[in-house]
C-alpha positions in Angstrom: 34.1 -14.8 36.3 33.8 -12.3 39.1 30.6 -10.5 40.2 31.7 -7.2 38.9 32.3 -8.4 35.2 29.0 -10.3 35.1 27.1 -7.2 36.3 28.8 -5.0 33.6 28.0 -7.5 30.9 24.3 -7.6 31.8 24.1 -3.8 31.8 25.9 -3.7 28.6 23.7 -6.4 27.0 20.4 -4.5 28.1 21.8 -1.2 26.7 22.6 -2.9 23.4 19.2 -4.5 23.3 17.7 -1.0 24.0 19.8 0.6 21.2 18.8 -2.1 18.7 15.0 -1.5 19.5 15.3 2.2 19.1 17.2 1.7 15.8 14.6 -0.7 14.5 11.8 1.7 15.4 13.6 4.5 13.6 14.2 2.4 10.5 10.5 1.3 10.4 9.1 4.8 10.8 11.4 6.1 8.1 10.4 3.3 5.7 6.7 4.0 6.4 7.1 7.8 5.7 6.8 8.9 9.3 9.6 11.3 9.1 8.9 15.0 9.5 11.6 16.3 7.3 9.7 16.1 3.9 8.1 18.7 1.9 6.2 19.9 4.8 9.1 21.6 6.2 9.8 23.5 3.1 6.1 24.5 2.4 5.8 25.9 5.9 2.1 25.0 6.5 2.5 21.3 6.9 -0.2 20.7 4.3 0.5 18.1 1.5 0.3 19.3 -2.0 -3.0 18.5 -3.7 -2.7 15.5 -6.0 -3.9 16.0 -9.5 -6.4 13.5 -10.7 -4.7 11.4 -13.4 -7.4 10.3 -15.9 -6.8 6.8 -17.0 -8.0 6.0 -20.4 -10.7 3.4 -20.1 -10.8 0.9 -23.0 -14.3 0.0 -24.3 -13.8 -3.7 -23.4 -11.5 -5.9 -21.3 -10.5 -9.5 -21.7 -10.6 -11.4 -18.5 -7.3 -12.9 -17.4 -6.8 -15.8 -14.9 -7.1 -14.4 -11.3 -9.1 -11.4 -12.4 -12.1 -10.2 -10.3 -14.6 -7.4 -11.2 -13.5 -5.5 -8.1 -9.8 -5.6 -9.2 -10.8 -4.6 -12.8 -12.8 -1.7 -11.4 -9.9 -0.5 -9.3 -7.4 -0.8 -12.2 -9.7 1.5 -14.5 -11.3 3.5 -11.8 -14.7 2.2 -12.6 -17.4 1.3 -9.8 -18.2 -2.3 -9.5 -21.9 -1.5 -9.9 -21.2 0.1 -13.3 -19.3 -2.9 -14.7 -22.1 -5.2 -13.4 -24.7 -3.0 -15.1 -22.8 -3.0 -18.3 -22.4 -6.8 -18.2 -25.6 -8.4 -16.7 -24.7 -11.8 -18.3 -21.6 -12.1 -16.4 -21.6 -13.9 -13.1 -19.1 -11.9 -10.8 -18.3 -15.2 -8.9 -17.3 -17.1 -12.0 -15.2 -15.1 -14.4 -13.8 -17.1 -17.3 -10.4 -16.3 -18.8 -10.7 -15.0 -22.3 -14.2 -13.7 -21.7 -14.6 -10.1 -22.8 -16.5 -7.6 -20.8 -17.6 -4.0 -21.4 -16.2 -1.2 -19.4 -18.0 1.7 -21.0 
């Protein structure tokens, strides 16, 4: 291989690597929602539309399933952890038993 071909191949390899890096960054940014061509462009102000609060219907009780935590249950039904603990003082938050019923309201 002569010196000229070797230099061209190295330059081409570096350019291909740079292009792949730029492409990866663009794909990741698009997947994370980093694009600027969303609803902001149409609304003019760049402000996101206010989200409406969706009220979830909270059941009176909940039956603990394997792997549940009080925090996860609170997130699922939008109930503060302290409220669940206050409604269920007999429940040890560290030891939840599958099949056990707790109060949510």
